[in-house]
C-alpha positions as CSV (number, residue, x, y, z in Angstrom):
1,M,6.0,8.1,20.4
2,H,3.0,5.8,21.1
3,P,2.4,3.5,18.1
4,E,0.4,1.0,20.2
5,L,-2.3,2.3,22.6
6,V,-3.7,-1.1,23.7
7,R,-2.8,-4.7,22.9
8,I,-5.4,-7.4,23.6
9,G,-3.9,-10.7,22.7
10,P,-2.9,-10.5,19.0
11,V,-5.2,-7.5,18.4
12,I,-3.5,-4.1,18.5
13,V,-5.3,-0.7,18.9
14,S,-2.7,1.6,17.3
15,S,-2.6,5.4,17.5
16,Y,-2.6,5.6,13.7
17,G,-5.7,3.3,13.5
18,L,-7.5,5.3,16.2
19,M,-6.8,8.6,14.4
20,L,-8.2,7.1,11.2
21,A,-11.3,5.9,13.0
22,L,-11.8,9.4,14.5
23,S,-11.3,10.9,11.0
24,F,-14.0,8.6,9.6
25,I,-16.5,9.2,12.4
26,I,-16.1,13.0,12.5
27,G,-15.9,13.1,8.7
28,I,-19.3,11.3,8.3
29,S,-20.9,13.6,10.8
30,L,-19.6,16.7,9.1
31,S,-20.2,15.5,5.5
32,T,-23.9,14.5,6.2
33,R,-24.5,17.9,7.8
34,L,-23.0,19.8,4.8
35,A,-24.8,17.5,2.3
36,A,-28.2,18.1,4.0
37,K,-27.7,21.9,3.3
38,R,-27.3,21.0,-0.3
39,G,-30.4,18.7,-0.4
40,V,-28.5,15.5,-0.5
41,S,-29.8,12.4,1.3
42,K,-27.9,11.4,4.5
43,D,-28.1,7.7,3.4
44,D,-26.4,8.5,0.1
45,V,-23.5,10.2,1.9
46,I,-23.1,7.4,4.5
47,N,-23.1,4.7,1.8
48,L,-20.5,6.7,-0.2
49,A,-18.4,7.2,2.9
50,F,-18.1,3.4,3.5
51,V,-17.2,2.9,-0.2
52,I,-14.5,5.7,0.1
53,M,-13.2,4.3,3.4
54,L,-12.7,0.8,2.0
55,S,-11.3,2.0,-1.3
56,A,-8.9,4.4,0.6
57,I,-7.5,1.4,2.5
58,V,-7.1,-0.7,-0.6
59,G,-5.5,2.2,-2.5
60,A,-3.1,3.1,0.3
61,R,-2.0,-0.5,0.6
62,L,-1.6,-1.1,-3.1
63,M,0.6,2.0,-3.5
64,Y,2.8,0.8,-0.7
65,V,3.1,-2.6,-2.2
66,V,3.9,-1.2,-5.7
67,F,6.9,0.7,-4.3
68,H,8.0,-2.2,-2.0
69,L,7.8,-5.2,-4.3
70,D,10.8,-6.9,-2.9
71,E,9.1,-7.0,0.5
72,F,6.2,-9.0,-0.9
73,R,7.8,-11.0,-3.7
74,G,7.1,-14.7,-3.0
75,R,4.6,-13.8,-0.3
76,W,1.8,-11.9,-2.1
77,E,-0.8,-13.2,0.3
78,Y,0.5,-10.7,2.8
79,T,-0.7,-7.8,0.6
80,F,-4.0,-7.7,2.3
81,L,-3.6,-10.4,5.0
82,P,-4.0,-8.5,8.3
83,I,-1.6,-10.8,10.2
84,Q,2.0,-9.6,10.8
85,R,5.1,-11.7,11.2
86,D,5.0,-11.3,15.0
87,G,1.5,-12.7,15.1
88,S,-0.2,-9.3,15.6
89,I,-3.3,-8.3,13.6
90,G,-3.3,-5.2,11.4
91,L,-2.0,-3.8,8.2
92,S,1.5,-2.3,8.3
93,G,2.4,-0.1,5.4
94,L,0.0,2.4,3.9
95,V,0.6,5.4,1.6
96,L,-1.8,8.3,2.2
97,L,-1.7,9.6,-1.3
98,G,-2.6,6.1,-2.6
99,G,-5.6,6.2,-0.3
100,V,-6.7,9.6,-1.7
101,I,-6.4,8.2,-5.2
102,G,-8.3,5.1,-4.3
103,A,-11.0,7.1,-2.6
104,L,-11.4,9.5,-5.5
105,L,-11.6,6.8,-8.2
106,A,-14.1,4.7,-6.2
107,G,-16.1,7.7,-5.2
108,L,-16.4,8.8,-8.9
109,V,-17.6,5.4,-10.0
110,Y,-20.1,5.1,-7.1
111,I,-21.5,8.6,-7.7
112,K,-21.9,7.9,-11.5
113,Y,-23.5,4.5,-10.8
114,K,-26.0,6.0,-8.3
115,K,-26.5,9.1,-10.5
116,L,-25.8,11.4,-7.5
117,P,-25.1,15.1,-7.8
118,F,-21.3,15.0,-8.1
119,W,-20.3,18.6,-7.1
120,K,-22.8,18.8,-4.2
121,I,-21.4,15.6,-2.7
122,S,-17.8,16.4,-3.5
123,D,-18.0,19.8,-1.8
124,S,-19.7,18.2,1.2
125,I,-16.8,15.7,1.6
126,A,-13.9,18.1,0.9
127,P,-13.7,19.6,4.4
128,S,-13.8,16.1,5.9
129,L,-10.8,15.1,3.8
130,A,-8.8,18.0,5.1
131,L,-9.8,17.2,8.6
132,G,-8.8,13.6,7.9
133,I,-5.3,14.7,6.9
134,F,-5.0,16.7,10.1
135,L,-5.9,13.8,12.3
136,G,-4.3,11.1,10.2
137,R,-0.9,12.8,10.2
138,I,-1.0,13.1,13.9
139,G,-1.4,9.3,13.9
140,C,1.6,9.1,11.6
141,F,3.7,11.1,14.0
142,L,2.7,8.9,17.0
143,N,3.5,5.9,14.9
144,G,6.9,7.3,13.8
145,C,6.2,6.7,10.1
146,C,6.1,9.2,7.1
147,F,9.1,11.0,8.6
148,G,11.4,13.7,7.3
149,K,15.0,14.1,6.4
150,A,17.7,14.8,9.0
151,C,17.9,18.4,10.3
152,D,19.5,20.5,13.0
153,L,16.5,22.7,13.6
154,P,15.2,23.4,17.1
155,W,12.0,21.6,16.4
156,G,13.7,18.5,14.9
157,V,12.4,15.3,16.5
158,Q,14.5,12.2,17.5
159,F,12.3,9.1,17.2
160,P,12.8,5.9,19.3
161,P,14.8,3.1,17.7
162,T,11.7,0.8,17.7
163,S,9.8,3.2,15.4
164,P,10.2,3.1,11.6
165,A,11.9,6.5,11.6
166,G,14.4,5.4,14.4
167,A,15.1,2.0,12.8
168,I,15.9,3.6,9.4
169,M,17.5,6.9,10.3
170,G,19.1,6.1,13.7
171,P,19.5,8.6,16.6
172,V,19.3,11.8,14.6
173,H,16.9,14.7,14.6
174,L,14.4,14.7,11.7
175,H,12.0,17.1,10.2
176,P,8.5,16.3,11.7
177,T,6.9,16.2,8.3
178,Q,3.9,14.5,9.8
179,L,3.2,17.6,11.8
180,Y,3.9,19.9,8.9
181,S,1.2,17.9,6.9
182,S,-1.1,17.9,9.8
183,F,-0.8,21.7,10.2
184,Y,-1.5,22.1,6.5
185,G,-4.6,19.9,6.8
186,L,-6.0,22.1,9.6
187,I,-5.3,25.2,7.5
188,I,-7.1,23.7,4.5
189,F,-10.0,22.7,6.7
190,G,-10.3,26.3,8.0
191,V,-10.2,27.8,4.5
192,L,-12.9,25.4,3.2
193,M,-15.2,26.0,6.1
194,W,-14.8,29.8,5.6
195,L,-15.7,29.3,1.9
196,E,-18.6,27.2,2.9
197,R,-20.2,30.1,4.7
198,R,-19.9,32.2,1.6
199,Q,-22.1,29.7,-0.5
200,P,-19.7,29.4,-3.4
201,Q,-20.5,27.8,-6.8
202,P,-20.8,24.0,-6.7
203,G,-17.4,22.5,-7.2
204,T,-15.4,25.4,-5.7
205,L,-14.7,23.7,-2.4
206,S,-13.4,20.6,-4.3
207,A,-11.2,22.7,-6.5
208,V,-9.8,24.7,-3.6
209,F,-9.0,21.4,-1.8
210,L,-7.1,20.1,-4.8
211,V,-5.1,23.3,-5.2
212,L,-4.2,23.7,-1.5
213,Y,-3.5,20.0,-0.9
214,G,-1.5,19.8,-4.1
215,V,0.7,22.8,-3.0
216,A,1.0,21.5,0.6
217,R,2.0,18.0,-0.4
218,F,4.4,19.2,-3.1
219,T,6.1,21.5,-0.6
220,V,6.3,19.1,2.4
221,D,7.8,16.3,0.3
222,F,11.0,18.4,-0.1
223,F,11.6,17.7,3.6
224,R,10.3,14.1,3.6
225,F,12.6,11.1,3.6
226,Y,11.9,8.6,0.7
227,E,13.6,5.5,-0.5
228,S,15.2,5.8,-4.0
229,Q,12.4,3.9,-5.8
230,M,9.9,6.7,-4.9
231,F,11.7,9.2,-7.2
232,V,10.6,9.6,-10.8
233,F,13.2,12.4,-11.5
234,P,16.1,13.6,-9.4
235,G,14.6,15.6,-6.6
236,L,11.0,14.9,-7.6
237,D,9.2,11.9,-6.1
238,V,6.0,10.3,-7.4
239,N,3.8,11.9,-4.7
240,Q,5.0,15.4,-5.9
241,L,4.2,14.4,-9.5
242,I,0.7,13.4,-8.4
243,S,0.4,16.6,-6.4
244,L,1.2,18.7,-9.5
245,V,-1.7,16.9,-11.3
246,M,-4.0,17.7,-8.4
247,L,-2.9,21.3,-8.4
248,G,-3.4,21.7,-12.1
249,T,-6.8,20.1,-12.1
250,G,-7.9,22.2,-9.2
251,A,-6.6,25.4,-10.8
252,M,-8.5,24.6,-14.1
253,L,-11.7,24.0,-12.1
254,L,-11.3,27.3,-10.3
255,W,-10.7,29.1,-13.5
256,K,-13.9,27.7,-14.9
257,K,-15.8,28.5,-11.7
258,R,-14.8,32.1,-11.7
259,L,-16.7,32.6,-15.0
260,L,-19.9,31.4,-13.3
261,P,-22.2,33.3,-10.9
262,R,-22.2,32.5,-7.2
263,A,-24.6,29.7,-6.1
264,S,-26.8,32.3,-4.3
265,E,-27.2,34.4,-7.4
266,P,-29.4,33.6,-10.4
267,E,-27.8,31.9,-13.4
268,T,-28.9,34.8,-15.7
269,P,-29.4,38.5,-14.8
270,S,-33.0,39.5,-14.1
271,L,-34.6,41.8,-16.6
272,D,-36.8,43.3,-13.9
273,A,-33.8,44.8,-12.0
C-alpha cells in the first residue's frame, strides 16, 4: 500500500487525497460538458461543484466523528483541525457515505437558492459521482482504510501493519472491499453514460444512480469490517440502512419516470400524426 505519495515537511500528499483531487477535476470537466448539452451554464455547475466538494468533506468528517465520539471527547477542536498528533497536516478519518449525504443536502439547498433546473443539473452530476466512487475507493485501497472482514479467498489482501487495516486486523487476509466498491462505481458510471446517449427523461440518471449505488453499497457492506457502534440492528449497519433509503427513493423516481414520455418525444401526442 502507498498511503503517502510525497511528504514535504509537515505537508503530506496522500494517495487518497490525490484520488479525491482527480475525482473533482475530472468530475467538473464531465459535468460541465453534460450540463452544456442540457442548456445549463458552465459557471452554475462549477460553483455548485465547489459547494458540493466542501460539503462532502464536512459531511464525511462529521459522520466519522459521530461514530467515534470517544476519539474526540475533550478535544473537539480536532474535528476539523487539519493537524495530526504527529504534526502532519491533513484530515484523518472520513466516511464516504457521510460525504454523499452532505453533498446532496448542500446541493439541494444551493440549487433551490439559485433557482437552477434541479433534474438537469442532477443528471449532469450523477455520472461524475459514480466516477468519484471508482477513483476514491482506489485511494481507500492504497491508504488501507475502509477494509473488509477476514477471508481465505485467493484474492484476499494482507495489509501492512502501518495501515489502518493492518493495525486493527493484524496479519490476516481481508476482503478488498475498497476494490469491490471501486468496481461497482465503474459499472454504475458505464450504465449512466450508456443511458445518457439514449436521452432519457430528466431525473432518470439520478434515479438510476440512487438505485445502483444503494444496491452496491448494501451488498458490499456485508463483507466490510465495522466497529460495533456502526450497527443499528444485528447484521445491519447504518450505511446499509441509508443505502436502503437511497434504493427506495431511486426506485420510486424510476416508477414515476416510466409513466412519462422520453425527453426526445413530445409531452403530448401530436394530432397531426
